[in-house]
MMTF fields as JSON, N, C-alpha, C and O atoms, coordinates in Angstrom:
{
  "mmtfVersion": "1.0.0",
  "mmtfProducer": "UNKNOWN",
  "numBonds": 395,
  "numAtoms": 396,
  "numGroups": 99,
  "numChains": 1,
  "numModels": 1,
  "chainsPerModel": [1],
  "groupsPerChain": [99],
  "chainIdList": ["A"],
  "bondAtomList": [4, 2, 8, 6, 12, 10, 16, 14, 20, 18, 24, 22, 28, 26, 32, 30, 36, 34, 40, 38, 44, 42, 48, 46, 52, 50, 56, 54, 60, 58, 64, 62, 68, 66, 72, 70, 76, 74, 80, 78, 84, 82, 88, 86, 92, 90, 96, 94, 100, 98, 104, 102, 108, 106, 112, 110, 116, 114, 120, 118, 124, 122, 128, 126, 132, 130, 136, 134, 140, 138, 144, 142, 148, 146, 152, 150, 156, 154, 160, 158, 164, 162, 168, 166, 172, 170, 176, 174, 180, 178, 184, 182, 188, 186, 192, 190, 196, 194, 200, 198, 204, 202, 208, 206, 212, 210, 216, 214, 220, 218, 224, 222, 228, 226, 232, 230, 236, 234, 240, 238, 244, 242, 248, 246, 252, 250, 256, 254, 260, 258, 264, 262, 268, 266, 272, 270, 276, 274, 280, 278, 284, 282, 288, 286, 292, 290, 296, 294, 300, 298, 304, 302, 308, 306, 312, 310, 316, 314, 320, 318, 324, 322, 328, 326, 332, 330, 336, 334, 340, 338, 344, 342, 348, 346, 352, 350, 356, 354, 360, 358, 364, 362, 368, 366, 372, 370, 376, 374, 380, 378, 384, 382, 388, 386, 392, 390],
  "bondOrderList": [1, 1, 1, 1, 1, 1, 1, 1, 1, 1, 1, 1, 1, 1, 1, 1, 1, 1, 1, 1, 1, 1, 1, 1, 1, 1, 1, 1, 1, 1, 1, 1, 1, 1, 1, 1, 1, 1, 1, 1, 1, 1, 1, 1, 1, 1, 1, 1, 1, 1, 1, 1, 1, 1, 1, 1, 1, 1, 1, 1, 1, 1, 1, 1, 1, 1, 1, 1, 1, 1, 1, 1, 1, 1, 1, 1, 1, 1, 1, 1, 1, 1, 1, 1, 1, 1, 1, 1, 1, 1, 1, 1, 1, 1, 1, 1, 1, 1],
  "groupList": [{"groupName": "MET", "atomNameList": ["N", "CA", "C", "O"], "elementList": ["N", "C", "C", "O"], "formalChargeList": [0, 0, 0, 0], "bondAtomList": [1, 0, 2, 1, 3, 2], "bondOrderList": [1, 1, 2], "singleLetterCode": "M", "chemCompType": "L-PEPTIDE LINKING"}, {"groupName": "SER", "atomNameList": ["N", "CA", "C", "O"], "elementList": ["N", "C", "C", "O"], "formalChargeList": [0, 0, 0, 0], "bondAtomList": [1, 0, 2, 1, 3, 2], "bondOrderList": [1, 1, 2], "singleLetterCode": "S", "chemCompType": "L-PEPTIDE LINKING"}, {"groupName": "ALA", "atomNameList": ["N", "CA", "C", "O"], "elementList": ["N", "C", "C", "O"], "formalChargeList": [0, 0, 0, 0], "bondAtomList": [1, 0, 2, 1, 3, 2], "bondOrderList": [1, 1, 2], "singleLetterCode": "A", "chemCompType": "L-PEPTIDE LINKING"}, {"groupName": "PHE", "atomNameList": ["N", "CA", "C", "O"], "elementList": ["N", "C", "C", "O"], "formalChargeList": [0, 0, 0, 0], "bondAtomList": [1, 0, 2, 1, 3, 2], "bondOrderList": [1, 1, 2], "singleLetterCode": "F", "chemCompType": "L-PEPTIDE LINKING"}, {"groupName": "GLY", "atomNameList": ["N", "CA", "C", "O"], "elementList": ["N", "C", "C", "O"], "formalChargeList": [0, 0, 0, 0], "bondAtomList": [1, 0, 2, 1, 3, 2], "bondOrderList": [1, 1, 2], "singleLetterCode": "G", "chemCompType": "PEPTIDE LINKING"}, {"groupName": "PRO", "atomNameList": ["N", "CA", "C", "O"], "elementList": ["N", "C", "C", "O"], "formalChargeList": [0, 0, 0, 0], "bondAtomList": [1, 0, 2, 1, 3, 2], "bondOrderList": [1, 1, 2], "singleLetterCode": "P", "chemCompType": "L-PEPTIDE LINKING"}, {"groupName": "LEU", "atomNameList": ["N", "CA", "C", "O"], "elementList": ["N", "C", "C", "O"], "formalChargeList": [0, 0, 0, 0], "bondAtomList": [1, 0, 2, 1, 3, 2], "bondOrderList": [1, 1, 2], "singleLetterCode": "L", "chemCompType": "L-PEPTIDE LINKING"}, {"groupName": "ASN", "atomNameList": ["N", "CA", "C", "O"], "elementList": ["N", "C", "C", "O"], "formalChargeList": [0, 0, 0, 0], "bondAtomList": [1, 0, 2, 1, 3, 2], "bondOrderList": [1, 1, 2], "singleLetterCode": "N", "chemCompType": "L-PEPTIDE LINKING"}, {"groupName": "ILE", "atomNameList": ["N", "CA", "C", "O"], "elementList": ["N", "C", "C", "O"], "formalChargeList": [0, 0, 0, 0], "bondAtomList": [1, 0, 2, 1, 3, 2], "bondOrderList": [1, 1, 2], "singleLetterCode": "I", "chemCompType": "L-PEPTIDE LINKING"}, {"groupName": "THR", "atomNameList": ["N", "CA", "C", "O"], "elementList": ["N", "C", "C", "O"], "formalChargeList": [0, 0, 0, 0], "bondAtomList": [1, 0, 2, 1, 3, 2], "bondOrderList": [1, 1, 2], "singleLetterCode": "T", "chemCompType": "L-PEPTIDE LINKING"}, {"groupName": "ASP", "atomNameList": ["N", "CA", "C", "O"], "elementList": ["N", "C", "C", "O"], "formalChargeList": [0, 0, 0, 0], "bondAtomList": [1, 0, 2, 1, 3, 2], "bondOrderList": [1, 1, 2], "singleLetterCode": "D", "chemCompType": "L-PEPTIDE LINKING"}, {"groupName": "GLN", "atomNameList": ["N", "CA", "C", "O"], "elementList": ["N", "C", "C", "O"], "formalChargeList": [0, 0, 0, 0], "bondAtomList": [1, 0, 2, 1, 3, 2], "bondOrderList": [1, 1, 2], "singleLetterCode": "Q", "chemCompType": "L-PEPTIDE LINKING"}, {"groupName": "ARG", "atomNameList": ["N", "CA", "C", "O"], "elementList": ["N", "C", "C", "O"], "formalChargeList": [0, 0, 0, 0], "bondAtomList": [1, 0, 2, 1, 3, 2], "bondOrderList": [1, 1, 2], "singleLetterCode": "R", "chemCompType": "L-PEPTIDE LINKING"}, {"groupName": "LYS", "atomNameList": ["N", "CA", "C", "O"], "elementList": ["N", "C", "C", "O"], "formalChargeList": [0, 0, 0, 0], "bondAtomList": [1, 0, 2, 1, 3, 2], "bondOrderList": [1, 1, 2], "singleLetterCode": "K", "chemCompType": "L-PEPTIDE LINKING"}, {"groupName": "GLU", "atomNameList": ["N", "CA", "C", "O"], "elementList": ["N", "C", "C", "O"], "formalChargeList": [0, 0, 0, 0], "bondAtomList": [1, 0, 2, 1, 3, 2], "bondOrderList": [1, 1, 2], "singleLetterCode": "E", "chemCompType": "L-PEPTIDE LINKING"}, {"groupName": "TYR", "atomNameList": ["N", "CA", "C", "O"], "elementList": ["N", "C", "C", "O"], "formalChargeList": [0, 0, 0, 0], "bondAtomList": [1, 0, 2, 1, 3, 2], "bondOrderList": [1, 1, 2], "singleLetterCode": "Y", "chemCompType": "L-PEPTIDE LINKING"}, {"groupName": "VAL", "atomNameList": ["N", "CA", "C", "O"], "elementList": ["N", "C", "C", "O"], "formalChargeList": [0, 0, 0, 0], "bondAtomList": [1, 0, 2, 1, 3, 2], "bondOrderList": [1, 1, 2], "singleLetterCode": "V", "chemCompType": "L-PEPTIDE LINKING"}, {"groupName": "CYS", "atomNameList": ["N", "CA", "C", "O"], "elementList": ["N", "C", "C", "O"], "formalChargeList": [0, 0, 0, 0], "bondAtomList": [1, 0, 2, 1, 3, 2], "bondOrderList": [1, 1, 2], "singleLetterCode": "C", "chemCompType": "L-PEPTIDE LINKING"}, {"groupName": "TRP", "atomNameList": ["N", "CA", "C", "O"], "elementList": ["N", "C", "C", "O"], "formalChargeList": [0, 0, 0, 0], "bondAtomList": [1, 0, 2, 1, 3, 2], "bondOrderList": [1, 1, 2], "singleLetterCode": "W", "chemCompType": "L-PEPTIDE LINKING"}],
  "groupTypeList": [0, 1, 2, 3, 4, 5, 6, 4, 4, 4, 4, 7, 4, 4, 4, 2, 4, 8, 9, 10, 2, 11, 12, 6, 13, 2, 6, 14, 0, 2, 12, 7, 14, 0, 14, 15, 12, 16, 10, 6, 3, 7, 12, 6, 2, 11, 9, 17, 3, 14, 13, 17, 1, 14, 13, 12, 15, 13, 14, 2, 10, 6, 7, 16, 4, 14, 9, 1, 17, 16, 10, 12, 17, 1, 1, 13, 15, 18, 11, 16, 16, 4, 0, 16, 4, 11, 0, 6, 4, 2, 2, 4, 2, 7, 4, 7, 16, 11, 11],
  "groupIdList": [1, 2, 3, 4, 5, 6, 7, 8, 9, 10, 11, 12, 13, 14, 15, 16, 17, 18, 19, 20, 21, 22, 23, 24, 25, 26, 27, 28, 29, 30, 31, 32, 33, 34, 35, 36, 37, 38, 39, 40, 41, 42, 43, 44, 45, 46, 47, 48, 49, 50, 51, 52, 53, 54, 55, 56, 57, 58, 59, 60, 61, 62, 63, 64, 65, 66, 67, 68, 69, 70, 71, 72, 73, 74, 75, 76, 77, 78, 79, 80, 81, 82, 83, 84, 85, 86, 87, 88, 89, 90, 91, 92, 93, 94, 95, 96, 97, 98, 99],
  "secStructList": [7, 5, 6, 6, 5, 6, 6, 7, 1, 1, 4, 4, 4, 1, 1, 6, 6, 7, 7, 2, 2, 2, 2, 2, 2, 2, 2, 2, 2, 2, 2, 2, 2, 2, 2, 2, 2, 2, 2, 2, 2, 2, 2, 2, 2, 2, 2, 2, 2, 2, 2, 2, 1, 7, 1, 1, 7, 7, 1, 1, 1, 7, 7, 2, 2, 2, 2, 2, 2, 2, 2, 2, 2, 2, 2, 2, 2, 2, 2, 2, 2, 2, 2, 2, 2, 2, 2, 2, 2, 2, 2, 2, 2, 6, 6, 7, 7, 7, 7],
  "xCoordList": [-15.092, -14.389, -14.863, -15.04, -15.063, -15.285, -14.096, -12.947, -14.419, -13.255, -12.387, -11.184, -12.951, -12.303, -11.438, -10.914, -11.321, -10.648, -11.404, -12.622, -10.81, -11.374, -12.174, -12.989, -12.021, -12.713, -14.225, -15.162, -14.413, -15.551, -16.478, -16.074, -17.576, -18.426, -19.155, -18.537, -20.424, -21.193, -21.366, -21.076, -21.849, -21.989, -20.659, -19.602, -20.848, -19.735, -18.752, -17.66, -19.182, -18.284, -17.457, -16.921, -17.36, -16.582, -15.138, -14.453, -14.623, -13.114, -12.96, -13.502, -12.097, -12.03, -11.078, -9.943, -11.657, -10.778, -10.831, -10.132, -11.612, -11.629, -12.953, -14.066, -12.693, -14.085, -14.532, -13.731, -15.743, -16.508, -15.672, -15.5, -15.131, -14.354, -13.202, -13.001, -12.41, -11.229, -11.576, -10.794, -12.652, -13.276, -13.455, -12.956, -14.183, -14.542, -13.256, -13.106, -12.332, -11.094, -10.372, -9.937, -10.325, -9.604, -10.305, -9.612, -11.545, -12.42, -12.342, -12.384, -12.225, -11.826, -10.425, -10.312, -9.526, -8.216, -8.075, -7.298, -8.883, -8.744, -9.501, -9.134, -10.525, -11.262, -10.363, -10.19, -9.7, -8.711, -7.589, -7.17, -7.099, -6.009, -6.495, -5.803, -7.758, -8.307, -8.53, -8.237, -8.972, -9.034, -7.773, -7.65, -6.727, -5.362, -4.944, -4.548, -5.028, -4.624, -5.3, -4.612, -6.711, -7.425, -6.84, -6.494, -6.791, -6.165, -4.764, -4.502, -3.893, -2.488, -2.592, -1.994, -3.375, -3.514, -4.097, -3.603, -5.209, -5.73, -4.622, -4.457, -3.769, -2.789, -1.745, -1.306, -1.328, -0.429, -0.81, -0.027, -2.128, -2.673, -2.664, -2.047, -3.251, -3.321, -1.971, -1.825, -0.956, 0.381, 1.079, 1.708, 1.016, 1.545, 0.832, 1.451, -0.601, -1.153, -0.878, -0.616, -0.983, -0.482, 1.051, 1.35, 1.908, 3.271, 3.529, 4.423, 2.732, 3.156, 2.285, 2.715, 1.029, 0.124, 0.248, 0.539, 0.037, -0.006, -1.467, -2.556, -1.239, -2.418, -3.489, -4.674, -3.136, -4.079, -3.964, -2.836, -5.065, -5.136, -5.042, -5.878, -3.964, -3.97, -4.405, -4.69, -4.447, -4.882, -5.341, -5.118, -6.126, -6.812, -5.947, -6.274, -4.843, -3.894, -2.792, -2.484, -2.059, -0.833, 0.168, 0.176, 1.065, 2.29, 3.445, 3.356, 4.591, 5.606, 6.183, 6.423, 6.355, 6.965, 6.138, 6.7, 4.79, 3.883, 3.886, 3.79, 4.01, 3.846, 5.08, 4.981, 6.304, 7.499, 7.471, 7.963, 6.959, 7.029, 6.089, 6.485, 4.887, 4.005, 4.616, 4.317, 5.475, 6.097, 7.077, 7.147, 7.996, 8.964, 8.435, 8.88, 7.338, 6.675, 6.13, 6.402, 5.371, 4.74, 5.735, 5.53, 6.815, 7.883, 8.409, 8.489, 8.755, 9.45, 8.412, 8.759, 7.169, 6.149, 6.112, 6.105, 6.09, 5.913, 7.174, 7.08, 8.458, 9.679, 9.678, 10.068, 9.205, 9.135, 8.143, 8.445, 6.995, 5.949, 6.619, 6.458, 7.413, 8.126, 9.172, 9.351, 10.009, 10.903, 10.286, 10.724, 9.157, 8.361, 7.947, 8.214, 7.367, 6.811, 7.771, 7.473, 9.062, 10.134, 10.51, 10.691, 10.645, 11.074, 10.03, 10.386, 8.713, 7.658, 7.638, 7.422, 7.892, 7.973, 9.276, 9.185, 10.22, 11.45, 11.278, 11.864, 10.532, 10.162, 9.195, 9.297, 8.197, 7.14, 7.733, 7.367, 8.738, 9.523, 10.198, 10.197, 10.831, 11.558, 10.482, 10.845, 9.487, 8.348, 8.587, 8.378, 8.979, 9.226, 8.097, 8.308, 7.111, 5.957, 5.042, 4.627, 4.651, 3.721, 2.529, 2.497, 1.33, -0.001, -0.678, -1.817],
  "yCoordList": [7.736, 6.517, 5.415, 5.701, 4.169, 3.037, 2.471, 2.803, 1.584, 0.817, 0.128, -0.016, -0.296, -1.036, -0.082, -0.561, 1.062, 1.978, 2.194, 2.363, 2.193, 2.531, 1.27, 1.455, 0.003, -1.201, -1.056, -1.621, -0.397, -0.425, 0.698, 1.332, 0.959, 1.995, 1.52, 0.897, 1.795, 1.432, 2.541, 3.718, 2.082, 3.048, 3.485, 2.875, 4.747, 5.009, 5.898, 6.177, 6.392, 7.204, 6.569, 7.222, 5.086, 4.22, 4.57, 4.958, 4.466, 4.629, 5.332, 4.948, 6.455, 7.328, 6.454, 6.094, 6.192, 5.689, 4.135, 3.456, 3.614, 2.039, 1.559, 1.988, 0.633, 0.215, -0.985, -1.651, -1.254, -2.399, -3.662, -4.405, -3.892, -5.16, -5.188, -6.18, -4.08, -3.95, -4.186, -4.865, -3.72, -3.742, -5.362, -5.971, -5.845, -7.283, -8.209, -9.087, -7.842, -8.577, -8.524, -9.511, -7.185, -7.087, -7.733, -8.274, -7.773, -8.354, -9.999, -10.7, -10.472, -11.809, -12.24, -13.188, -11.476, -11.594, -11.631, -12.392, -10.755, -10.597, -11.851, -12.371, -12.23, -13.54, -14.652, -15.297, -14.926, -15.905, -15.812, -16.873, -14.781, -14.545, -14.951, -15.673, -14.513, -14.863, -16.529, -17.169, -17.064, -18.556, -19.084, -19.881, -18.686, -19.205, -19.099, -20.083, -17.917, -17.752, -18.612, -19.311, -18.764, -19.745, -21.209, -21.895, -21.558, -22.914, -23.083, -24.125, -22.197, -22.109, -22.387, -23.294, -21.542, -21.553, -22.921, -23.494, -23.421, -24.78, -25.746, -26.551, -25.83, -26.709, -26.631, -27.671, -25.501, -25.181, -25.829, -26.557, -25.503, -26.016, -27.611, -28.266, -28.206, -29.594, -30.261, -31.298, -29.684, -30.23, -30.169, -31.148, -28.955, -28.869, -29.584, -30.051, -29.654, -30.363, -31.973, -32.611, -32.468, -33.905, -34.141, -35.164, -33.183, -33.537, -33.168, -33.762, -32.169, -31.674, -32.296, -32.442, -32.673, -33.043, -34.496, -35.316, -34.849, -36.14, -36.944, -36.376, -38.222, -38.854, -39.026, -39.057, -39.129, -39.316, -37.952, -37.516, -37.216, -35.987, -36.309, -37.02, -35.734, -36.023, -34.718, -34.752, -33.55, -32.288, -31.496, -31.729, -30.337, -29.583, -28.627, -28.331, -28.178, -27.274, -27.881, -29.019, -27.188, -27.772, -27.854, -26.99, -28.85, -28.674, -27.919, -27.517, -27.779, -26.897, -27.543, -26.825, -28.854, -29.465, -29.252, -28.928, -29.426, -29.18, -27.804, -27.534, -26.783, -25.419, -25.031, -24.42, -25.41, -25.147, -25.822, -25.242, -27.015, -27.738, -26.856, -26.539, -26.524, -25.765, -24.414, -23.933, -23.774, -22.513, -22.786, -22.1, -23.922, -24.154, -24.547, -24.167, -25.429, -25.921, -24.771, -24.65, -23.916, -22.76, -21.904, -21.358, -21.651, -20.654, -21.275, -20.59, -22.58, -23.174, -23.212, -22.928, -23.537, -23.635, -22.112, -22.009, -20.987, -19.764, -19.383, -18.669, -19.866, -19.657, -20.224, -19.616, -21.44, -22.142, -21.573, -21.572, -21.091, -20.489, -19.199, -18.998, -18.378, -17.282, -17.459, -16.594, -18.558, -19.03, -19.343, -18.866, -20.237, -20.702, -19.355, -19.197, -18.458, -17.24, -16.403, -15.831, -16.383, -15.594, -16.315, -15.669, -17.636, -18.475, -18.284, -18.06, -18.369, -18.064, -16.716, -16.522, -15.693, -14.394, -14.153, -13.55, -14.676, -14.589, -15.398, -15.055, -16.396, -17.247, -16.545, -16.637, -15.797, -15.158, -13.994, -13.699, -13.326, -12.165, -12.431, -11.653, -13.715, -14.169, -14.928, -15.458, -14.927, -15.652, -17.176, -17.832, -17.713, -19.117, -19.751, -20.949, -19.369, -19.943, -20.564, -19.937, -21.874, -22.588, -22.598, -22.553, -22.663, -22.727, -23.963, -24.141],
  "zCoordList": [0.132, -0.377, 0.635, 1.819, 0.154, 0.996, 1.661, 1.371, 2.586, 3.32, 2.298, 2.513, 1.21, 0.108, -0.854, -1.86, -0.579, -1.521, -2.85, -2.817, -3.875, -5.102, -5.587, -6.491, -5.074, -5.435, -4.778, -5.343, -3.746, -3.142, -3.705, -4.679, -3.21, -3.546, -4.806, -5.669, -4.925, -6.0, -7.066, -6.853, -8.198, -9.371, -9.88, -9.715, -10.594, -11.401, -10.656, -11.151, -9.335, -8.698, -7.626, -6.731, -7.767, -6.64, -6.907, -5.96, -8.1, -8.292, -9.735, -10.772, -9.581, -10.781, -11.759, -11.444, -12.885, -14.04, -13.959, -14.712, -13.098, -13.001, -13.655, -13.351, -14.573, -15.319, -14.553, -13.897, -14.625, -14.063, -14.166, -13.199, -15.436, -15.683, -14.724, -14.023, -14.676, -13.806, -12.418, -11.752, -11.868, -10.608, -10.323, -9.377, -11.237, -11.06, -10.925, -10.075, -11.95, -11.938, -10.498, -9.905, -10.042, -8.769, -7.693, -6.832, -7.59, -6.578, -6.617, -5.606, -7.911, -8.21, -7.484, -6.706, -7.837, -7.506, -5.928, -5.351, -5.311, -3.878, -3.21, -2.156, -3.915, -3.413, -3.351, -2.317, -4.603, -4.793, -3.796, -3.332, -3.443, -2.358, -1.096, -0.379, -0.707, 0.552, 0.563, 1.572, -0.418, -0.444, -0.137, 0.793, -0.89, -0.744, 0.673, 1.298, 1.18, 2.734, 3.524, 4.269, 3.558, 4.367, 4.271, 5.233, 2.962, 2.742, 3.294, 3.896, 3.147, 3.699, 5.248, 5.827, 5.787, 7.307, 7.832, 8.802, 7.112, 7.461, 7.255, 8.172, 6.152, 6.096, 7.135, 7.625, 7.497, 8.466, 9.834, 10.444, 10.3, 11.465, 11.279, 12.118, 10.33, 10.272, 10.326, 10.973, 9.651, 9.732, 10.968, 11.369, 11.698, 12.884, 14.036, 14.992, 13.892, 14.887, 14.914, 15.933, 13.681, 13.527, 14.078, 14.695, 13.818, 14.103, 15.66, 16.263, 16.317, 17.673, 18.747, 19.891, 18.379, 19.443, 19.802, 18.932, 21.065, 21.528, 21.005, 20.91, 20.733, 20.247, 21.309, 20.979, 22.475, 23.688, 24.31, 24.541, 24.612, 25.218, 26.767, 27.326, 27.416, 28.912, 29.662, 30.859, 28.912, 29.543, 28.604, 27.416, 29.066, 28.268, 27.38, 26.23, 27.988, 27.381, 26.817, 27.169, 25.865, 25.405, 26.445, 27.321, 26.448, 27.439, 26.682, 25.522, 27.537, 27.163, 25.726, 24.755, 25.723, 24.56, 23.304, 22.258, 23.372, 22.299, 21.83, 20.633, 22.894, 22.52, 21.725, 20.661, 22.28, 21.349, 20.127, 19.159, 19.973, 18.732, 17.704, 16.583, 18.187, 17.302, 16.891, 15.798, 17.737, 17.36, 16.382, 15.362, 16.652, 15.509, 14.174, 13.091, 14.397, 13.051, 12.286, 11.092, 12.916, 12.179, 11.733, 10.649, 12.349, 11.962, 10.607, 9.587, 10.65, 9.421, 8.344, 7.197, 8.605, 7.5, 6.799, 5.572, 7.638, 7.046, 6.293, 5.294, 6.76, 6.134, 4.752, 3.755, 4.778, 3.432, 2.471, 1.278, 2.854, 2.299, 1.438, 0.235, 2.373, 1.768, 0.901, 0.043, 0.965, -0.035, -1.368, -2.415, -1.298, -2.454, -3.115, -4.306, -2.48, -2.978, -3.785, -4.833, -3.143, -3.81, -5.052, -6.084, -5.03, -6.273, -7.36, -8.516, -7.007, -7.933, -8.525, -9.721, -7.573, -8.098, -9.262, -10.332, -8.81, -9.723, -11.01, -12.037, -10.967, -12.078, -13.081, -14.304, -12.38, -13.026, -13.829, -14.966, -13.086, -13.641, -14.949, -15.903, -14.898, -16.057, -17.032, -18.081, -16.704, -17.715, -17.68, -18.701, -16.645, -16.642, -15.869, -15.681, -15.429, -14.806, -15.711, -16.686, -15.449, -16.174, -15.535, -14.305, -16.326, -15.757, -16.007, -15.576]
}
């Protein structure tokens, strides 16, 4: 078996019972998830950088205030992402998600 489990491996022996269409759909979903995660990280970095870094750089490293600001900012950002994910998951389970 490949490192990607039943999705990897070429030919018909890659995943027992998985059709090519299912494999392509799973790979597309994985690609979309990766793009979402990269976008989420980039937004987190941009938001916390703009909020926490001084406009004029005085030293190469973050100072203590900037470091704690980035820690708090990123923690709150991930907390909100988790809350939104739960709300969307609950709405999806109830069939209330609009596309």
